[in-house]
DRENPATI-774640 format. One line per field, with one value per residue (C-alpha): x, y, z; chain. Coordinates in nm, 3 decimals, padded with zeros to 5 digits. Layout:
N
c1 <- (X / ...)
c2 <- (Y / ...)
c3 <- (Z / ...)
chaine <- (A / ...)
This chain:
643
c1 <- (00.071 / 00.263 / 00.084 / -00.014 / 00.165 / -00.144 / -00.192 / 00.180 / 00.147 / -00.170 / 00.014 / 00.263 / -00.006 / -00.037 / -00.232 / -00.534 / -00.547 / -00.509 / -00.791 / -01.033 / -00.960 / -00.967 / -01.317 / -01.433 / -01.262 / -01.405 / -01.751 / -01.726 / -01.608 / -01.860 / -02.154 / -02.063 / -02.015 / -02.343 / -02.551 / -02.389 / -02.694 / -02.742 / -02.600 / -02.583 / -02.314 / -02.096 / -02.018 / -01.867 / -01.938 / -01.605 / -01.768 / -01.914 / -01.790 / -01.694 / -01.488 / -01.332 / -01.232 / -01.170 / -01.035 / -00.905 / -00.627 / -00.490 / -00.187 / -00.269 / -00.646 / -00.768 / -00.505 / -00.661 / -00.996 / -00.827 / -00.665 / -01.005 / -01.130 / -01.285 / -01.237 / -01.240 / -01.550 / -01.640 / -01.784 / -01.764 / -01.537 / -01.723 / -01.691 / -01.793 / -01.982 / -01.674 / -01.451 / -01.312 / -01.498 / -01.212 / -00.967 / -01.203 / -01.209 / -00.831 / -00.771 / -01.052 / -00.906 / -00.557 / -00.688 / -00.898 / -00.601 / -00.383 / -00.665 / -00.708 / -00.335 / -00.328 / -00.631 / -00.467 / -00.161 / -00.385 / -00.161 / -00.255 / -00.494 / -00.350 / -00.561 / -00.710 / -00.718 / -00.760 / -00.566 / -00.253 / -00.062 / -00.165 / -00.086 / 00.249 / 00.339 / 00.240 / 00.438 / 00.740 / 00.736 / 00.729 / 01.046 / 01.012 / 01.218 / 01.259 / 01.059 / 00.770 / 00.783 / 00.780 / 00.464 / 00.264 / -00.056 / -00.192 / -00.553 / -00.753 / -00.719 / -01.007 / -01.055 / -01.300 / -01.443 / -01.819 / -01.850 / -01.707 / -01.739 / -01.545 / -01.264 / -01.238 / -01.228 / -00.953 / -00.766 / -00.776 / -00.628 / -00.352 / -00.262 / -00.278 / -00.038 / 00.191 / 00.223 / 00.258 / 00.574 / 00.760 / 00.768 / 01.023 / 01.263 / 01.300 / 01.671 / 01.603 / 01.334 / 01.561 / 01.830 / 01.581 / 01.477 / 01.838 / 01.906 / 01.655 / 01.806 / 02.104 / 02.267 / 02.611 / 02.466 / 02.240 / 02.522 / 02.758 / 02.498 / 02.432 / 02.805 / 02.844 / 02.556 / 02.674 / 03.019 / 02.868 / 02.659 / 02.957 / 03.168 / 02.896 / 02.850 / 03.123 / 02.871 / 02.632 / 02.496 / 02.306 / 02.456 / 02.502 / 02.186 / 01.973 / 02.095 / 02.058 / 01.691 / 01.638 / 01.807 / 01.604 / 01.279 / 01.370 / 01.471 / 01.163 / 00.921 / 01.098 / 01.258 / 01.110 / 00.743 / 00.445 / 00.101 / -00.215 / -00.551 / -00.680 / -00.462 / -00.462 / -00.671 / -00.473 / -00.618 / -00.635 / -00.426 / -00.709 / -00.831 / -01.043 / -01.272 / -01.290 / -01.607 / -01.604 / -01.442 / -01.353 / -01.292 / -00.928 / -00.748 / -00.553 / -00.233 / -00.379 / -00.463 / -00.119 / 00.024 / -00.229 / -00.463 / -00.798 / -00.938 / -00.911 / -01.032 / -01.211 / -01.068 / -01.324 / -01.263 / -01.568 / -01.410 / -01.343 / -01.564 / -01.286 / -01.181 / -00.824 / -00.758 / -00.576 / -00.502 / -00.428 / -00.126 / -00.032 / 00.290 / 00.596 / 00.782 / 00.520 / 00.530 / 00.902 / 00.786 / 00.471 / 00.618 / 00.284 / -00.020 / -00.159 / -00.044 / -00.086 / 00.144 / 00.388 / 00.436 / 00.449 / 00.726 / 00.916 / 00.933 / 01.082 / 01.342 / 01.437 / 01.490 / 01.688 / 01.935 / 01.967 / 01.762 / 01.543 / 01.196 / 00.838 / 00.508 / 00.259 / -00.116 / -00.363 / -00.729 / -00.834 / -00.705 / -00.342 / -00.015 / 00.349 / 00.688 / 00.898 / 01.277 / 01.492 / 01.764 / 02.065 / 02.225 / 01.906 / 01.796 / 01.436 / 01.191 / 01.145 / 00.818 / 00.876 / 00.601 / 00.721 / 00.405 / 00.483 / 00.864 / 00.865 / 01.068 / 01.010 / 00.683 / 00.452 / 00.187 / 00.137 / -00.178 / -00.363 / -00.264 / -00.189 / -00.441 / -00.703 / -00.725 / -00.933 / -00.687 / -00.787 / -00.548 / -00.198 / -00.003 / 00.355 / 00.443 / 00.795 / 00.949 / 00.986 / 00.689 / 00.365 / 00.358 / 00.065 / 00.229 / -00.088 / 00.042 / 00.346 / 00.110 / -00.120 / -00.102 / -00.473 / -00.470 / -00.807 / -00.979 / -00.808 / -00.909 / -01.273 / -01.256 / -01.089 / -01.412 / -01.357 / -01.194 / -01.122 / -00.777 / -00.700 / -00.800 / -00.576 / -00.278 / -00.333 / -00.364 / -00.050 / 00.147 / 00.029 / 00.132 / 00.472 / 00.532 / 00.490 / 00.694 / 00.982 / 01.015 / 01.329 / 01.497 / 01.800 / 01.770 / 01.997 / 01.771 / 01.460 / 01.631 / 01.705 / 01.341 / 01.221 / 01.457 / 01.340 / 00.978 / 01.045 / 01.201 / 00.893 / 00.657 / 00.836 / 00.808 / 00.436 / 00.349 / 00.574 / 00.400 / 00.407 / 00.403 / 00.347 / 00.647 / 00.611 / 00.646 / 00.351 / 00.096 / 00.013 / -00.250 / -00.181 / 00.017 / -00.020 / -00.333 / -00.575 / -00.759 / -01.096 / -00.953 / -00.799 / -01.114 / -01.319 / -01.085 / -01.083 / -00.704 / -00.657 / -00.662 / -00.388 / -00.293 / -00.475 / -00.313 / -00.124 / 00.057 / 00.426 / 00.349 / 00.387 / 00.759 / 00.753 / 00.679 / 00.585 / 00.251 / 00.106 / -00.032 / -00.157 / 00.079 / -00.047 / -00.107 / -00.300 / -00.506 / -00.596 / -00.675 / -00.867 / -00.693 / -00.420 / -00.321 / -00.034 / 00.089 / 00.359 / 00.542 / 00.708 / 00.923 / 01.062 / 01.043 / 00.919 / 00.617 / 00.476 / 00.271 / 00.066 / -00.124 / 00.199 / 00.368 / 00.442 / 00.689 / 00.896 / 01.003 / 01.241 / 01.222 / 00.911 / 00.977 / 01.037 / 00.664 / 00.556 / 00.382 / 00.476 / 00.626 / 00.701 / 00.881 / 00.849 / 01.103 / 01.124 / 01.220 / 01.371 / 01.379 / 01.628 / 01.585 / 01.206 / 01.231 / 00.973 / 00.961 / 00.728 / 00.707 / 00.698 / 00.755 / 01.109 / 01.216 / 01.061 / 00.817 / 00.465 / 00.313 / 00.414 / 00.249 / 00.283 / 00.076 / 00.051 / -00.102 / -00.286 / -00.380 / -00.545 / -00.624 / -00.295 / -00.406 / -00.760 / -00.926 / -01.141 / -01.198 / -01.478 / -01.405 / -01.129 / -01.045 / -00.775 / -00.628 / -00.389 / -00.243 / -00.158 / -00.114 / -00.116 / 00.001 / -00.111 / -00.259 / -00.094 / -00.315 / -00.312 / -00.563 / -00.614 / -00.810 / -00.860 / -00.886 / -01.012 / -01.087 / -01.315 / -01.409 / -01.231 / -01.318 / -01.167 / -01.113 / -00.956 / -00.609 / -00.748 / -00.603 / -00.940 / -01.021 / -01.230 / -01.422 / -01.492 / -01.779 / -01.792 / -01.478 / -01.654 / -01.596 / -01.294 / -00.955 / -00.718 / -00.697 / -00.446 / -00.419 / -00.293 / -00.179 / -00.114 / 00.060 / 00.028 / -00.016 / 00.171 / 00.323 / 00.660 / 00.999 / 00.908 / 00.575 / 00.684 / 00.681 / 00.324 / 00.167 / 00.297 / 00.221 / 00.266 / 00.399 / 00.508 / 00.732 / 01.055 / 00.962 / 00.636 / 00.751 / 00.431 / 00.169 / 00.107 / 00.097 / -00.072 / -00.280 / -00.463 / -00.689 / -00.836 / -01.092 / -01.075 / -01.315 / -01.299 / -01.321)
c2 <- (-02.472 / -02.158 / -01.828 / -01.609 / -01.270 / -01.079 / -01.291 / -01.265 / -00.886 / -00.896 / -01.094 / -00.808 / -00.608 / -00.619 / -00.904 / -00.688 / -00.526 / -00.864 / -01.024 / -00.740 / -00.739 / -01.119 / -01.113 / -00.880 / -01.076 / -01.406 / -01.251 / -01.138 / -01.484 / -01.680 / -01.475 / -01.566 / -01.933 / -01.955 / -01.749 / -01.803 / -01.672 / -01.355 / -01.064 / -00.834 / -01.052 / -01.047 / -00.676 / -00.436 / -00.066 / 00.118 / 00.409 / 00.183 / 00.320 / -00.024 / -00.097 / 00.250 / 00.290 / -00.061 / -00.247 / -00.011 / 00.149 / -00.184 / -00.330 / -00.640 / -00.631 / -00.515 / -00.734 / -01.038 / -00.950 / -00.934 / -01.274 / -01.415 / -01.311 / -00.969 / -00.724 / -00.346 / -00.181 / 00.188 / 00.218 / -00.138 / -00.437 / -00.721 / -01.099 / -01.197 / -01.511 / -01.630 / -01.608 / -01.928 / -02.037 / -02.278 / -01.988 / -01.800 / -02.103 / -02.134 / -01.775 / -01.795 / -02.109 / -01.957 / -01.648 / -01.862 / -02.085 / -01.784 / -01.635 / -01.958 / -01.977 / -01.621 / -01.676 / -01.983 / -01.782 / -01.565 / -01.262 / -00.955 / -00.732 / -00.396 / -00.082 / -00.087 / 00.202 / 00.157 / 00.461 / 00.520 / 00.599 / 00.273 / 00.070 / 00.241 / 00.178 / -00.185 / -00.232 / -00.059 / -00.297 / -00.603 / -00.725 / -00.667 / -00.583 / -00.223 / -00.305 / -00.431 / -00.126 / 00.106 / -00.052 / 00.023 / 00.200 / 00.515 / 00.587 / 00.823 / 01.181 / 01.346 / 01.598 / 01.428 / 01.524 / 01.547 / 01.174 / 00.951 / 00.645 / 00.814 / 00.916 / 00.569 / 00.409 / 00.648 / 00.577 / 00.202 / 00.266 / 00.483 / 00.237 / -00.068 / 00.083 / 00.223 / -00.118 / -00.301 / -00.112 / -00.256 / -00.586 / -00.428 / -00.381 / -00.754 / -00.831 / -01.192 / -01.081 / -00.810 / -01.071 / -01.299 / -01.014 / -00.924 / -01.282 / -01.231 / -00.901 / -00.900 / -00.635 / -00.638 / -00.621 / -00.327 / -00.147 / -00.187 / -00.051 / 00.241 / 00.316 / 00.309 / 00.550 / 00.785 / 00.793 / 00.872 / 01.152 / 01.312 / 01.288 / 01.470 / 01.730 / 01.781 / 01.975 / 01.679 / 01.651 / 01.320 / 01.036 / 00.663 / 00.587 / 00.784 / 00.566 / 00.251 / 00.340 / 00.366 / 00.030 / -00.133 / 00.000 / -00.129 / -00.474 / -00.507 / -00.436 / -00.607 / -00.907 / -00.982 / -00.899 / -00.958 / -00.800 / -01.005 / -00.917 / -01.274 / -01.583 / -01.842 / -02.148 / -02.388 / -02.680 / -02.590 / -02.272 / -02.073 / -01.728 / -01.675 / -01.409 / -01.273 / -01.429 / -01.295 / -01.428 / -01.765 / -01.853 / -01.804 / -02.109 / -02.116 / -02.076 / -01.783 / -01.607 / -01.684 / -01.472 / -01.192 / -01.291 / -01.197 / -01.194 / -01.470 / -01.400 / -01.666 / -01.667 / -01.882 / -02.062 / -02.070 / -02.354 / -02.627 / -02.477 / -02.474 / -02.202 / -02.082 / -01.924 / -01.590 / -01.505 / -01.134 / -01.179 / -00.887 / -01.034 / -00.923 / -01.245 / -01.447 / -01.200 / -01.273 / -01.623 / -01.550 / -01.238 / -01.128 / -00.917 / -00.571 / -00.236 / -00.345 / -00.643 / -00.447 / -00.158 / -00.393 / -00.611 / -00.325 / -00.124 / -00.428 / -00.460 / -00.095 / -00.146 / -00.464 / -00.255 / -00.003 / 00.267 / 00.483 / 00.403 / 00.457 / 00.307 / 00.551 / 00.501 / 00.692 / 00.706 / 00.680 / 00.321 / 00.318 / 00.260 / 00.321 / 00.398 / 00.701 / 00.682 / 00.944 / 01.086 / 01.181 / 01.378 / 01.576 / 01.596 / 01.514 / 01.226 / 01.082 / 00.937 / 00.581 / 00.369 / 00.016 / -00.073 / 00.203 / 00.201 / 00.576 / 00.792 / 01.150 / 01.202 / 01.296 / 01.471 / 01.156 / 01.051 / 01.383 / 01.517 / 01.201 / 00.953 / 01.211 / 01.097 / 01.304 / 01.297 / 01.361 / 01.192 / 01.063 / 00.943 / 00.819 / 00.547 / 00.458 / 00.290 / 00.633 / 00.847 / 00.915 / 01.219 / 01.369 / 01.409 / 01.484 / 01.819 / 01.669 / 01.489 / 01.779 / 02.107 / 02.170 / 02.225 / 02.399 / 02.107 / 01.857 / 02.052 / 02.042 / 01.662 / 01.616 / 01.562 / 01.229 / 01.386 / 01.735 / 01.866 / 01.947 / 01.592 / 01.441 / 01.654 / 01.572 / 01.200 / 01.189 / 01.379 / 01.130 / 00.829 / 00.984 / 01.074 / 00.711 / 00.568 / 00.813 / 00.762 / 00.554 / 00.778 / 00.987 / 01.368 / 01.384 / 01.158 / 01.349 / 01.669 / 01.514 / 01.411 / 01.758 / 01.925 / 01.692 / 01.767 / 02.141 / 02.088 / 01.888 / 02.161 / 02.414 / 02.173 / 02.119 / 02.490 / 02.563 / 02.607 / 02.295 / 02.256 / 01.911 / 01.757 / 01.556 / 01.225 / 01.311 / 01.365 / 01.013 / 00.762 / 00.451 / 00.167 / -00.120 / -00.336 / -00.433 / -00.169 / -00.269 / -00.250 / 00.094 / 00.226 / 00.108 / 00.299 / 00.607 / 00.599 / 00.587 / 00.960 / 01.098 / 01.464 / 01.702 / 01.795 / 02.120 / 02.047 / 01.984 / 01.612 / 01.631 / 01.661 / 01.304 / 01.154 / 01.191 / 01.342 / 01.296 / 01.632 / 01.699 / 01.859 / 02.133 / 01.874 / 01.646 / 01.944 / 02.030 / 01.666 / 01.629 / 01.297 / 01.161 / 00.803 / 00.621 / 00.261 / 00.068 / -00.241 / -00.460 / -00.634 / -00.310 / -00.143 / 00.179 / 00.407 / 00.525 / 00.843 / 00.765 / 01.092 / 01.295 / 01.174 / 00.838 / 00.992 / 00.719 / 00.725 / 00.454 / 00.259 / 00.157 / 00.384 / 00.706 / 00.777 / 00.641 / 00.870 / 00.659 / 00.316 / 00.107 / -00.229 / -00.314 / -00.377 / -00.507 / -00.874 / -01.033 / -01.415 / -01.501 / -01.876 / -01.857 / -01.566 / -01.371 / -01.020 / -00.862 / -00.619 / -00.782 / -00.700 / -00.671 / -01.001 / -01.063 / -00.769 / -00.848 / -00.554 / -00.370 / -00.064 / 00.137 / 00.424 / 00.656 / 01.005 / 01.200 / 01.569 / 01.773 / 02.086 / 02.269 / 02.307 / 02.413 / 02.083 / 01.829 / 01.458 / 01.339 / 00.967 / 00.729 / 00.378 / 00.161 / -00.176 / -00.356 / -00.706 / -00.884 / -01.246 / -01.429 / -01.769 / -01.966 / -01.713 / -01.408 / -01.102 / -00.798 / -00.522 / -00.253 / 00.062 / 00.405 / 00.697 / 01.053 / 01.269 / 01.065 / 00.824 / 00.487 / 00.223 / -00.125 / -00.303 / -00.625 / -00.665 / -00.909 / -00.743 / -00.597 / -00.228 / -00.092 / 00.235 / 00.475 / 00.713 / 00.822 / 01.033 / 01.263 / 01.622 / 01.541 / 01.693 / 01.426 / 01.063 / 00.801 / 00.439 / 00.217 / -00.146 / -00.330 / -00.665 / -00.899 / -01.260 / -01.565 / -01.871 / -02.013 / -01.848 / -01.712 / -01.561 / -01.218 / -01.357 / -01.485 / -01.151 / -00.994 / -00.693 / -00.690 / -01.047 / -01.084 / -01.300 / -01.136 / -01.243 / -01.042 / -00.700 / -00.555 / -00.618 / -00.354 / -00.447 / -00.129 / 00.130 / 00.448 / 00.643 / 00.976 / 01.177 / 01.548 / 01.844 / 02.211 / 02.291)
c3 <- (02.577 / 02.478 / 02.537 / 02.246 / 02.209 / 02.328 / 02.641 / 02.717 / 02.703 / 02.913 / 03.180 / 03.224 / 03.404 / 03.783 / 03.938 / 04.020 / 03.675 / 03.503 / 03.703 / 03.633 / 03.259 / 03.240 / 03.388 / 03.111 / 02.833 / 02.955 / 02.969 / 02.607 / 02.499 / 02.706 / 02.577 / 02.219 / 02.304 / 02.498 / 02.255 / 01.912 / 01.722 / 01.926 / 01.728 / 02.031 / 02.189 / 01.875 / 01.883 / 02.135 / 02.100 / 02.121 / 02.303 / 02.571 / 02.907 / 03.038 / 02.726 / 02.697 / 03.063 / 03.194 / 02.893 / 02.624 / 02.836 / 02.958 / 02.788 / 02.579 / 02.639 / 02.298 / 02.136 / 02.307 / 02.149 / 01.810 / 01.869 / 01.963 / 01.621 / 01.672 / 01.385 / 01.383 / 01.231 / 01.217 / 01.569 / 01.705 / 01.744 / 01.572 / 01.593 / 01.237 / 01.141 / 00.953 / 01.262 / 01.413 / 01.727 / 01.798 / 01.807 / 02.040 / 02.273 / 02.256 / 02.370 / 02.625 / 02.783 / 02.802 / 02.981 / 03.218 / 03.300 / 03.384 / 03.594 / 03.791 / 03.863 / 03.993 / 04.213 / 04.366 / 04.463 / 04.683 / 04.657 / 04.861 / 04.674 / 04.570 / 04.524 / 04.176 / 03.935 / 03.563 / 03.461 / 03.265 / 03.585 / 03.748 / 03.440 / 03.403 / 03.767 / 03.744 / 03.427 / 03.572 / 03.867 / 03.646 / 03.473 / 03.100 / 02.795 / 02.684 / 02.373 / 02.584 / 02.805 / 02.507 / 02.367 / 02.682 / 02.579 / 02.732 / 02.815 / 02.596 / 02.721 / 02.903 / 02.622 / 02.385 / 02.044 / 01.983 / 01.911 / 02.181 / 01.957 / 01.679 / 01.913 / 02.064 / 01.720 / 01.619 / 01.940 / 01.872 / 01.526 / 01.670 / 01.940 / 01.713 / 01.459 / 01.728 / 01.885 / 01.553 / 01.447 / 01.745 / 01.555 / 01.322 / 01.614 / 01.690 / 01.624 / 01.521 / 01.277 / 01.135 / 01.080 / 00.907 / 00.678 / 00.604 / 00.494 / 00.211 / 00.093 / -00.149 / 00.068 / -00.093 / -00.441 / -00.352 / -00.171 / -00.466 / -00.706 / -00.473 / -00.441 / -00.819 / -00.880 / -00.604 / -00.764 / -01.104 / -00.956 / -00.781 / -01.096 / -01.287 / -01.013 / -00.749 / -00.535 / -00.520 / -00.165 / -00.141 / 00.059 / 00.012 / 00.212 / -00.035 / -00.320 / -00.111 / -00.056 / -00.432 / -00.491 / -00.214 / -00.362 / -00.707 / -00.578 / -00.358 / -00.643 / -00.931 / -00.763 / -00.424 / -00.369 / -00.599 / -00.623 / -00.572 / -00.722 / -00.728 / -00.691 / -00.969 / -00.890 / -00.672 / -00.870 / -01.239 / -01.242 / -01.399 / -01.304 / -00.992 / -00.849 / -00.496 / -00.355 / 00.001 / 00.317 / 00.466 / 00.830 / 00.937 / 01.069 / 01.393 / 01.192 / 00.999 / 01.325 / 01.461 / 01.178 / 01.216 / 00.932 / 01.079 / 00.723 / 00.462 / 00.108 / -00.093 / -00.446 / -00.627 / -00.956 / -01.186 / -01.384 / -01.128 / -00.853 / -00.596 / -00.351 / -00.310 / 00.029 / 00.047 / 00.414 / 00.461 / 00.688 / 00.912 / 01.053 / 00.853 / 00.941 / 00.752 / 00.463 / 00.418 / 00.320 / 00.118 / -00.054 / -00.194 / -00.118 / -00.167 / -00.029 / 00.335 / 00.295 / 00.076 / 00.320 / 00.619 / 00.478 / 00.312 / 00.634 / 00.808 / 00.531 / 00.578 / 00.950 / 00.879 / 00.678 / 00.958 / 00.788 / 01.010 / 00.882 / 00.986 / 00.877 / 00.722 / 00.764 / 00.548 / 00.651 / 00.284 / 00.275 / 00.173 / 00.356 / 00.270 / 00.430 / 00.515 / 00.548 / 00.717 / 00.494 / 00.704 / 00.421 / 00.348 / 00.712 / 00.627 / 00.591 / 00.242 / 00.113 / -00.019 / -00.177 / -00.247 / -00.446 / -00.696 / -00.667 / -00.606 / -00.369 / -00.257 / -00.448 / -00.157 / -00.370 / -00.579 / -00.393 / -00.380 / -00.723 / -00.921 / -00.780 / -00.688 / -00.324 / -00.083 / 00.206 / 00.565 / 00.812 / 00.733 / 01.038 / 01.075 / 01.328 / 01.438 / 01.740 / 01.903 / 01.807 / 01.622 / 01.392 / 01.201 / 00.858 / 00.660 / 00.543 / 00.370 / 00.134 / 00.046 / -00.143 / -00.074 / 00.301 / 00.327 / 00.150 / 00.380 / 00.690 / 00.581 / 00.574 / 00.916 / 01.107 / 01.283 / 01.588 / 01.719 / 01.629 / 01.993 / 02.094 / 01.826 / 01.930 / 02.297 / 02.221 / 02.006 / 02.270 / 02.533 / 02.326 / 02.255 / 02.620 / 02.726 / 02.436 / 02.492 / 02.868 / 02.830 / 02.571 / 02.659 / 02.670 / 02.366 / 02.162 / 02.267 / 02.153 / 01.813 / 01.770 / 01.868 / 01.620 / 01.342 / 01.422 / 01.396 / 01.053 / 00.952 / 01.069 / 00.850 / 00.557 / 00.625 / 00.600 / 00.301 / -00.039 / -00.257 / -00.634 / -00.791 / -00.966 / -01.293 / -01.109 / -00.885 / -01.162 / -01.278 / -01.167 / -00.966 / -01.129 / -00.880 / -00.887 / -01.162 / -01.360 / -01.213 / -00.860 / -00.922 / -01.090 / -00.791 / -00.561 / -00.786 / -00.823 / -01.202 / -01.262 / -01.487 / -01.477 / -01.708 / -02.037 / -02.035 / -01.708 / -01.670 / -01.681 / -02.059 / -02.005 / -01.878 / -02.221 / -02.585 / -02.686 / -03.035 / -03.154 / -03.511 / -03.760 / -03.991 / -04.262 / -04.024 / -03.909 / -04.268 / -04.351 / -04.021 / -03.967 / -03.736 / -03.827 / -03.651 / -03.683 / -03.498 / -03.625 / -03.362 / -03.623 / -03.762 / -03.420 / -03.573 / -03.578 / -03.907 / -03.911 / -04.222 / -04.203 / -04.218 / -04.537 / -04.371 / -04.127 / -03.954 / -03.588 / -03.474 / -03.142 / -02.949 / -02.649 / -02.846 / -02.873 / -02.534 / -02.284 / -01.983 / -01.923 / -01.619 / -01.599 / -01.971 / -02.247 / -02.604 / -02.615 / -02.926 / -02.930 / -03.200 / -03.148 / -03.195 / -03.442 / -03.243 / -03.099 / -02.839 / -02.548 / -02.203 / -01.840 / -01.717 / -01.567 / -01.225 / -01.243 / -01.124 / -01.312 / -01.630 / -01.780 / -02.101 / -02.241 / -02.542 / -02.529 / -02.802 / -02.765 / -03.044 / -02.840 / -02.920 / -03.286 / -03.203 / -03.291 / -03.111 / -03.161 / -03.389 / -03.356 / -03.246 / -03.364 / -03.206 / -03.303 / -03.068 / -03.058 / -02.734 / -02.635 / -02.304 / -02.182 / -01.875 / -01.630 / -01.787 / -01.834 / -02.059 / -01.991 / -02.255 / -02.185 / -02.328 / -02.088 / -02.145 / -01.842 / -01.619 / -01.900 / -01.898 / -02.158 / -02.177 / -02.509 / -02.635 / -02.781 / -03.039 / -03.348 / -03.453 / -03.497 / -03.206 / -03.240 / -02.952 / -03.022 / -02.657 / -02.713 / -02.958 / -02.850 / -02.634 / -02.697 / -02.559 / -02.454 / -02.342 / -02.455 / -02.173 / -02.165 / -01.839 / -01.810 / -01.512 / -01.404 / -01.527 / -01.361 / -01.268 / -01.312 / -01.656 / -01.544 / -01.669 / -02.026 / -02.004 / -02.100 / -02.421 / -02.640 / -03.017 / -03.044 / -03.404 / -03.619 / -03.726 / -04.078 / -04.077 / -04.192 / -04.334 / -04.068 / -03.800 / -03.432 / -03.310 / -03.495 / -03.395 / -03.629 / -03.511 / -03.712 / -03.624 / -03.636 / -03.543 / -03.173)
chaine <- (A / A / A / A / A / A / A / A / A / A / A / A / A / A / A / A / A / A / A / A / A / A / A / A / A / A / A / A / A / A / A / A / A / A / A / A / A / A / A / A / A / A / A / A / A / A / A / A / A / A / A / A / A / A / A / A / A / A / A / A / A / A / A / A / A / A / A / A / A / A / A / A / A / A / A / A / A / A / A / A / A / A / A / A / A / A / A / A / A / A / A / A / A / A / A / A / A / A / A / A / A / A / A / A / A / A / A / A / A / A / A / A / A / A / A / A / A / A / A / A / A / A / A / A / A / A / A / A / A / A / A / A / A / A / A / A / A / A / A / A / A / A / A / A / A / A / A / A / A / A / A / A / A / A / A / A / A / A / A / A / A / A / A / A / A / A / A / A / A / A / A / A / A / A / A / A / A / A / A / A / A / A / A / A / A / A / A / A / A / A / A / A / A / A / A / A / A / A / A / A / A / A / A / A / A / A / A / A / A / A / A / A / A / A / A / A / A / A / A / A / A / A / A / A / A / A / A / A / A / A / A / A / A / A / A / A / A / A / A / A / A / A / A / A / A / A / A / A / A / A / A / A / A / A / A / A / A / A / A / A / A / A / A / A / A / A / A / A / A / A / A / A / A / A / A / A / A / A / A / A / A / A / A / A / A / A / A / A / A / A / A / A / A / A / A / A / A / A / A / A / A / A / A / A / A / A / A / A / A / A / A / A / A / A / A / A / A / A / A / A / A / A / A / A / A / A / A / A / A / A / A / A / A / A / A / A / A / A / A / A / A / A / A / A / A / A / A / A / A / A / A / A / A / A / A / A / A / A / A / A / A / A / A / A / A / A / A / A / A / A / A / A / A / A / A / A / A / A / A / A / A / A / A / A / A / A / A / A / A / A / A / A / A / A / A / A / A / A / A / A / A / A / A / A / A / A / A / A / A / A / A / A / A / A / A / A / A / A / A / A / A / A / A / A / A / A / A / A / A / A / A / A / A / A / A / A / A / A / A / A / A / A / A / A / A / A / A / A / A / A / A / A / A / A / A / A / A / A / A / A / A / A / A / A / A / A / A / A / A / A / A / A / A / A / A / A / A / A / A / A / A / A / A / A / A / A / A / A / A / A / A / A / A / A / A / A / A / A / A / A / A / A / A / A / A / A / A / A / A / A / A / A / A / A / A / A / A / A / A / A / A / A / A / A / A / A / A / A / A / A / A / A / A / A / A / A / A / A / A / A / A / A / A / A / A / A / A / A / A / A / A / A / A / A / A / A / A / A / A / A / A / A / A / A / A / A / A / A / A / A / A / A / A / A / A / A / A / A / A / A / A / A / A / A / A / A / A / A / A / A / A / A / A / A / A / A / A / A / A / A / A / A / A / A / A / A / A / A / A / A / A / A / A / A / A / A / A / A / A / A / A / A / A / A / A / A / A / A / A / A / A / A / A / A / A / A / A / A / A / A / A / A / A)
């Protein structure tokens, strides 16, 4: 039977170290198997001295626990009720078999010392690849923060991510990823846009790689990967709801899916399994997930194209990628879920995230990059309470020292120079750019509201330059009425409250739009707004602001028409400050009394879901016959009063 990756890594330790760790691992496993109903045997406190000194520093040890089925909690590693006992037995038996073989060899016993130095010496003596050597963990430094459990938990996170990114360096896996990427097509598009930019500005400084990154982001979001809130029912194709967890299978665990979501269909009472795969090779096949899967697979694709990339972990539950720009000599923020590049303040300013720790992991180093993503450093510092700053710096330096042992002096010098450039960037004043001021686009509205990531920038900021804002004219102020209609057939807005002023084209009055376009079906004589072909999510919004003319809102009424097919979804909501209200696109007028006294609001429509190759057409806004010229598709009526 082939060994698992974790056991293979564990076997690279010296004989004495392996036997000591194997004894601990087998004890953990046997206690669960003997006493399956005893909760105390199903969790391991990370701050436990035995765990933190005899197991945590040893290469492959914690990974074996993860392969058994343990999951990381706040202060413990936990073997959940849903975990596979068969998988636990499988890993346990493999470790026991290797232990028995080593005992039979009766090799001379070497002095034992469970320290970084001992582990490093043992590993150096054993034949191994450079990649395996570079993933060797280091022990936690002696300097500890107030809470030992907190520091150990943080150390596990650091080490787990630092080891995971080495998967991206596998040449065979990079080649497999590259086979999925239309490299020539993306390169040609990048070359064309670079040429256009230089023709427009002979002093233009960006390089071909910068444009290739933009093309890769666009392709990944629009053509390759898809977002999952809940999978359609595998039986009837209907909608499902996340109903907790299911036990992972042996194959799930093989691909790093410690957690399997149960997407339950209320209609046919069946469960559809959604394994949360953590292996980027598997994600090249499934091509779906949430931000974890997106960043994981996208970072691999970047490395497959030869781009220097690193995986970014945010303690407030988001992940993304950074790519090094040779022409700009700096790291660029890249979020494949949002298809955005170089918008680092997006999370703090746009989404309203309360950042604390943001760490970058590459094959060569760990870097604390929190300060790139914040313009509110004092607030961030007040939230960094999990570990002492000196402990974190010492730990990161220790991890980097081990990982960089095999690097040349020249390469180490390059990394040091880059870090100095980053430090200057971190302490430089930052001002949000227009593209950093909006709320999150990926994920369902309910999911984003639950995470607190729907916030849109306040009115009066430079974000208004990003789109059209309806503000009352003098006539509308005097009449205390703003009344706008849109006709999909005519493709025009009519401002009824302003002498029936006409504005042509659907996107001329849009506040923001993403991955949507106006589709005319001449064969069916129908017109509608849909997602761009292949896009998993589309979004469009309209903004109304009455404050510039000294008014406030008395009441708002909105009528919108939308239509879905198969499992397509359209979600309408109206947002004002912290108030978000959903409504139906059923063609009926909906009134919103809760906006009374407000000065601005945004109407948002989100399109998702669908099936088959034409899934992007299965959620539509303003579907209308080309013969219907009088009926409105969208209507907003705002009663005004003095502020």
